[in-house]
N, C-alpha and C positions, 0 to 999 in steps of 0.2 A: 619537157617531153623529155630532158636527161636528167631528173628524180622521179617519172615514173619508170624508168630504163632498172634505175637506179634498186626499186623496190621489189621490180620482178626479178633482179639478181636477187637479193637477201632471202624472196621466197623459193627459190630452187635450188637457197642453201640450206633450206628448214628439215632438220631430223623428219623421218619417218615415225611415226606409232610406234613401239616397242611389240605392238599385237597387231597393229593393221599398220601394215610400212606401207601403205597406198596414199596414208593419210600423213600433212604433213604436219608439223608441229611444234610452237613454243615454249609451250610446257613441259616441266619435270616436275616428277614425281620427287617432293620433298625429303625423302628416307631414303633412295636408292637412285635416284637421280635420271631412272630412265625416260624415255622422251613421253607423253601420251595424250590422246587425241580429246576432244569436250566427251567422248562415251565413256572414255576410260576412266575421266577423272572422279577421284571420291574429295568429297570435300571433307577436310583434317581440322583440328581447332589452328593449325598454322599453314596455307597455300591447299595445293590437294596431291592426292597418295594415286600410286597405282590398283589395280584390285587388288596383288600378294599382297601388296603391304600393309593392306586396308584389312587383309584379314589375319597378317603377323608368318606368311605364308612363303614367301620370295624367295627364300633359300641365297640370300643375300647377305645376312647378318645384319640387317635392318627393320628386326621387329619389332612393331612398336610395343614400346611401357604396354597404352593402354591392354593391350591383348596378351602378355605374359604372362601365366601362372603367381600368386601371387597368395602369401599368408596373411591369415588375419592382420596380422601387425606389417602388412604391406612388403615386408621381405619377399626378395623371389622364392617362387620354390626350386629346390635341386631336384636329382634324381639320387642323393645319399644324404637323404635329411640329417642324419646322426655322423656326422661327420668331423663334428668342430668337437662335440662330446668325445668321442672316439681318440681325436687331436692331443685333449686336456686329460683326459685316463692317461694318453702314452707317456704325457711328460709326468705325472706324479708317478707311474710306475719307475719309469727310468731314474725321475731324484731318489724315487726309493732304493732302489738297487745300487747307485751312486755311495748314496749315505752310506751303505753296510757295509760294499769296497770300500772305502775310505771314511770312516767314523768319524775323523777328524770336521770334514767340510758338516757336518752336521750345526752342529758352534757358528758356524758361518751363515748359517740359513734360515736360523731360526730368529722369529718377533722377540726384537730382546730390548728393551728400554734405554735404559744403560750397565755400563759393567767397565769399575767398579763402581758398586753403592757410593752416593756420597759422604761423607765430605772430599773425597779423593775426585779428581775431574776425568769425568767417565774416557774410555779409550776406546770402547764398542758400543753399538745398540744404535737404536734410532735417534737419542741422544745428540752422540758425535756424527752425525754426518752422516748414516747409514741407512739415506732411506730405503733402498731397493728389498730390506728385509720384508717390509710390510708386500713385497709382491711375492720373495719366498718362499718366505712362513706358508704360501697360502700353498704351497706345490711341494710344503716337503711334511713326511710323516717318520715315525720309525717306528712303530709296534704292527706285526701283521693283521693284527683286528684293527687297528686305528684305518689302514688303507685299506682296508676292505670292505669295511662299512659304508666310510667314504666312496669309494667308487661302485661300488653297489646302488646304494640312494643317486650318485651322479648319471647314471647313466637308467637309471628307475626315472628321475626327476629329466634330467637334464634334453636326452632324447627327445619327448614330445614336445617338451618348449621350444627346444630348438626345429622341430619341424614347425611349430606357429609361430613361431618371433621370423623365424630364419637368423643366419649363421651368422650377420654382423650385430643385429640388437640382443641377442641372445647370450652372446661375447660380451653385449658392455653391457647389460645384465647380470655376466658372471662375475666381472673385474674390481666392476660397480660396487658388489655388493660385496665381496672377497674384499672389499682396500674398506671400505665402512668397517666390518669386521676386523681388522687391522687397524684401525684405529683408535676404536673405542675400546678396543684393548692395550693403546698402549696411553688411550687417555686415562681409565677406571684402573685398571690394572700392578702388580708393583712392579715396579721399575726392572728390575730382577731376576722377574719369574721369565722364564722362556716359554714361545708360545711359539706351535706348529700345527698346520693339517687345510685342508679343505671345508671347514666346517662352514667358516661362515661365508663362504662362494653359496653353500649347499644350501643354507638355510635359507638364503638370499632367491635360490630358487621352488624350493617353499613356496616363500611369499608372493613371490611370481607365478609359480602356477597355480597359486589358489585363486587370484584376482582373475585370470586368463578364464580360468574356471566359471568365475564369478559372469566374468563379461559372455561367455556361449550360454549361460544359465542350464551347469550341468553343476550335477548331486556336489555339495562339497562338505560332507560328512568324511566321506574316506580319506581323503587330504587332508581337512583339519582332525580328523582322531589319529592317523597317524604325526599329525606335529607336535599335538598336545602331546604324545608318549613320547615325541624329540624333548619338549618341553620340559617334560618330569623328571628323566635321563641328567638332561642340561644342570637341572637342580639340584637332584640328589644324589650324584656321584663323584665324587672330590678328582679334583684334577682335569675336569671339563671346564672351558676359559668359557664359561655364559658368555662375558662383555662379545665374544667373535659372533656367538648365533645370535644374540640381538640384535647388535650393528647389522648384520648379513640380510639377518631377518626385514628390520624395518627398510631398509633399501631395495628387500626385492621387492617388498608392494609398490614403495613409492614408484623407483625405475620401473616396472612392471605397472602398473597402471599408468604413469607414460605413454608405455608402447601397445595397449590395447585398448585406449583410447584417447586416442592422439586423434583430432580433423584429420579429416582428410584431403585438405588442401595444404594445410602445414601438418602435416603427419610428422618428415623426419626435420626437422624444427622442435619440435615442442618432445621426440622420443628421446634426441639427443643433447638437447639442450635440460633435461630433465637430469639426465647421467652425469651432464658436467655440475648444475647446480648439488648434485647430493656428491662429486665429488670435490666442488669446493667448501662445501661443510666439513670433506674426508683433513684435506688441506689446513683446513681453520682448526679443528681441533688437535692438527697434529705439530700446528703451532705454537698451539697453545702449550699442549704440553711440553714441550720442546722448550718454553721462553720459561717452563716451571722447574725443571730438569738440571737448566746451564744456568 
C-alpha cells in the first residue's frame, strides 16, 4: 500500500506536455528539453523531439543539424557568403598599404630561402628558422598591378567558391593551397630569390573551382580557358614564380576533390584529412629543403 501511494505521488509531480498542459509526461525533447506527450513525440535518431525542433523552428537555438541549410560540401549556408573573401582581400590591402608606408617591412615578409647565400651561415630566411615567411608572403604585394590583378581574381573566384564550400572549408583550401605554393617555391627556386603574392592560393582556387564545376556537371570550358591563359602568362613572363602557381594549383585540385567528393557519413574527416595530408607534404618538402641549405 505504501508503494502504491509513492507511485501516485510521483505521477502527480510529473510536468505537463508543453502543448497539452493537462497531459502529464516523463518524456522530454532531446533538443530543447521541453516535456512532450506521446501525441507530440517525433522519432529522432536519438530519442524523441518536439514538433518544432523536428521542423527546425523551435526558436530555442536547438535547430536540428539536418534541418540547417547546407552547401554542396556540407558547410553552413550563411547570410554573407563572401565574408571570408572580403576579409582576405582586406588583409592583403592592409599589408600592401603597410609595406608602402614602411618599405623596410617588405624584406621581413617576403618568402626567402636564405640570406646571405652559401657558404655563409644564413641569418635570414626560412632556412634560418623564419617559417612565418611562408604565410606572410601570401599576403604581400609590392606593385599596384600585382595586388590589383590578384584581388580581382580572388573576388571573382573566391566568392562563388566560398558560397559553395562554406567558410571553414573554403579557408582550408585557400591556406593549404597557398602554403603548398610557398613550399614548392622554397624547394625549387633559388634560395636567395624573394617571392611574394597571393597567386599560389588563387591558383588553388582555380583548381578547386574546376573540381567543383565538374562535380556539378557545369560547362568547364570557361574556367579551363581562363586557367590556360594564366598558365601561359606564368611560363611566358619573366619574374613570375611558376613554382607557386603550380604548387597552389595541384593543392587546390586535391583539396577541392576531397571537399566535394567526400562521403556524407565521413565528410568532415575526409575533407579536413585531405587538407592535413597536403600540409604534411608541405612540411616534408620544407624540411628536405632546409636540410639541403643548412
